[in-house]
N, C-alpha and C positions, 0 to 999 in steps of 0.2 A: 145118690148119696145113701149110705147105709149107716144107721145108728148115729148119725150126726158127724161122721168122719167126712170131711170135705175133700174129696179127691179132685175137685175142680182146682184146688191148689196144686194138684198134680199138673194143672195147666201151667204151672210155673216150672215146667220141664225145660231145661237148657241143655243143648248139645254143644260140644266143642266141635264145630264143623268148619269146613268140609273135612271128611275123613277119606284117606286113600287106602287101597288094599295093602295089608301088612301093618297098618297103624292100629292104635287103640282108640276105640270110641268111648268117650266119657259122657255120661248122662247125669245131670244134677237135678234132683227132684225135691221139691218142698211139699211137705204134708202139714195139714192143719186139722186138728180135732176140734170141731165147733160144738160137739155134743156134750151131754151131761155125764158120759161114761168114760172110764179109762179102758183103753184097748190093750189088754195084756197079750204079749207074745204074738205079734204079727210079723209077717215076712213081706218084704218088698222084693219083687223080682221083675226081670225083663227078659223078653224072648224076641228073637228075630227069626221068624219061621222059615223064610226063604234060605237063610244061611244056617239054620239049625243051631243058633248060638243062644246060650242062656247065661244070665248073671243074676246074683241075688245078694241081698243084705241079710246078715244074721238076724234072728228074732230080736225085737225090741218092743218096749211099751210106749204108748202115747197117751198121756193123761188128758183129762178134759181141759180144753182151752190151751193145749200145748202145741207147739210147732216142732217139726223135725226136718232136717236137711240131710239127704242121703245121696250117695253116688253109686251108680252102676257102671261097670267097665266090661267092654267086649273087645276081644282081639279079632280084628277083621282079617280073614284069611287072605294070604297072597293069592292073586289070581281072581279075586272077586271082581265081577264086571261092574263098571260104573252104572249108577242108576239110583233110584229111590227105593228104599227098603222099609217095610212096615216094622215098627217096634211096638210090642205089646207090653204094657207096664201094669203089673198086678199088685194089689195089697190083699193079702190072704190071712185071715185069722187062724192061728194054730189051734186054739181051743174052741172056736166057734165056726163050724163049717158053713154057717149061713152068711158069714161075713166074707165077701169076696167082691172087690171092686176092680175094674179095669179101665185103662185109658189107652189110646192108640196115637202114635205119631209116626211120621215118615222121617227118615234120615237119608241124607245124600252121601253116596260113596262116589268119589271122583277117580 
């Protein structure tokens, strides 16, 4: 936890699974700022390294004691082999390079 932003609420990550090759993967993420500070201009992004896929949400603010719900979308390439793939989810402060939190989850491609 950095600056009171609770990315354990990122623990409230929900996937629309299972996903097949050629389908869209949708990830729903809840964020909660439990701190005393407003986080201006931060970006939420996702990365599936093995498939070299990226998705992000435009910059947004999150005030103290505010919640936000965001979606990340990935187009899974046709021909992707079935299996479990690591998804890295990051919250990165645009104006504060010290603010950078990550969570990881696996998603199943069938």
